[in-house]
C-alpha positions as CSV (number, residue, x, y, z in Angstrom):
1,X,-13.1,-0.1,10.3
2,X,-9.8,1.4,9.6
3,X,-7.5,1.6,12.6
4,X,-6.1,5.1,12.4
5,X,-4.1,4.8,15.6
6,X,-1.2,2.5,15.0
7,X,0.3,0.2,17.6
8,X,3.2,2.6,17.9
9,X,0.8,5.3,19.1
10,X,1.0,7.2,15.8
11,X,-2.0,8.4,13.9
12,X,-2.4,9.2,10.2
13,X,-2.5,13.0,9.8
14,X,-2.3,15.0,6.6
15,X,-2.0,18.8,7.4
16,X,0.2,21.5,6.1
17,X,3.4,22.2,8.1
18,X,5.8,25.1,7.9
19,X,9.4,24.1,8.3
20,X,12.2,26.5,9.3
21,X,15.8,25.5,8.9
22,X,19.2,27.3,8.6
23,X,18.7,27.2,4.8
24,X,15.3,28.9,4.9
25,X,11.5,28.2,5.3
26,X,9.2,26.1,3.2
27,X,5.9,24.3,3.4
28,X,5.3,20.6,3.4
29,X,2.6,18.1,4.5
30,X,2.6,15.7,7.4
31,X,1.6,12.1,6.9
32,X,1.4,10.9,10.5
33,X,2.0,12.0,14.1
34,X,2.8,10.6,17.5
35,X,3.6,12.1,20.8
36,X,7.3,11.9,20.0
37,X,7.4,13.1,16.4
38,X,6.0,13.0,12.9
39,X,6.6,12.2,9.3
40,X,6.9,15.1,6.8
41,X,6.3,14.4,3.1
42,X,8.7,16.7,1.2
43,X,11.3,16.6,-1.6
44,X,13.4,19.2,0.4
45,X,15.2,16.6,2.5
46,X,17.6,17.6,5.3
47,X,20.4,15.6,6.8
48,X,19.9,13.3,9.8
49,X,20.6,15.3,12.9
50,X,19.6,18.7,11.4
51,X,17.3,20.8,13.5
52,X,14.0,22.1,12.1
53,X,11.3,24.4,13.5
54,X,7.8,23.1,12.7
55,X,4.5,25.1,12.8
56,X,1.3,23.2,12.3
57,X,-2.3,23.2,13.4
58,X,-4.0,20.0,14.4
59,X,-7.6,19.4,13.3
60,X,-10.0,20.8,15.9
61,X,-7.3,23.0,17.5
62,X,-7.6,26.8,17.4
63,X,-4.0,27.6,17.8
64,X,-1.0,26.5,15.8
65,X,1.8,24.5,17.5
66,X,5.4,25.7,17.1
67,X,7.8,22.8,17.8
68,X,11.5,22.3,17.6
69,X,12.6,19.0,16.0
70,X,15.5,16.9,14.8
71,X,15.6,14.8,11.6
72,X,16.0,11.2,12.7
73,X,15.7,9.4,9.3
74,X,15.0,10.2,5.7
75,X,13.2,8.4,2.9
76,X,14.8,9.7,-0.3
77,X,12.1,8.4,-2.7
78,X,9.3,6.0,-2.9
79,X,10.4,2.4,-3.5
80,X,8.9,1.0,-6.8
81,X,7.2,-1.8,-4.8
82,X,5.7,0.8,-2.4
83,X,4.8,3.9,-4.4
84,X,2.2,5.0,-1.8
85,X,5.0,5.7,0.6
86,X,5.9,9.4,0.3
87,X,9.4,10.8,0.1
88,X,10.2,12.7,3.2
89,X,11.7,12.5,6.7
90,X,10.9,11.4,10.2
91,X,11.4,14.0,12.8
92,X,11.6,13.8,16.6
93,X,10.2,16.6,18.8
94,X,12.9,18.3,20.8
95,X,12.1,20.2,24.0
96,X,8.4,19.9,23.6
97,X,6.4,22.1,26.0
98,X,3.9,20.5,28.3
99,X,1.1,22.4,26.6
100,X,2.1,21.1,23.1
101,X,2.5,17.5,24.4
102,X,-0.9,17.7,26.0
103,X,-2.4,19.1,22.8
104,X,-0.9,16.2,20.7
105,X,-1.9,13.5,23.2
106,X,-5.4,14.8,23.4
107,X,-5.7,14.8,19.6
108,X,-4.4,11.2,19.5
109,X,-6.8,10.1,22.3
110,X,-9.8,11.7,20.5
111,X,-8.7,10.2,17.1
112,X,-8.5,6.7,18.8
113,X,-11.9,7.1,20.5
114,X,-13.6,8.1,17.2
115,X,-11.9,5.2,15.4
116,X,-13.1,2.7,18.0
117,X,-16.6,4.2,17.8
118,X,-16.6,4.1,14.0
119,X,-17.2,7.8,13.8
120,X,-13.8,8.8,12.4
121,X,-14.7,10.0,8.9
122,X,-12.3,11.1,6.2
123,X,-12.1,14.9,6.0
124,X,-12.2,16.8,2.6
125,X,-9.2,16.4,0.3
126,X,-6.1,18.5,1.1
127,X,-6.1,21.4,-1.4
128,X,-2.4,21.0,-2.3
129,X,-2.5,17.3,-3.4
130,X,-6.2,16.3,-3.7
131,X,-5.8,13.5,-1.1
132,X,-7.8,13.3,2.1
133,X,-6.7,15.4,5.0
134,X,-6.8,13.3,8.2
């Protein structure tokens, strides 16, 4: 059984995310999420410390989350020895509302429970890249 909830409290998650910055708006894809932040796969990297607005909808959630964030680190490109690691940036949630935090934590708890029960199945491929959306 694949352990989808990592020791750090993060879970693999591939959903579309809209990013808003001072330079404009663009779409990207998340790769994982935790209660404190997420990784965004994108070639439109920002500088560490830059603020971004994020809008995403978690699987099973009816309403999108709008979250302020800060770029904490960047991965400029995949290392040749680790081509599966996407280019992108790790962002930290800033000023997360109680409701948004509860939604994320509930998603993580449900994902962990399904993984432990062996019922966490891979969703259909993400239309933008053909890989599974988790």
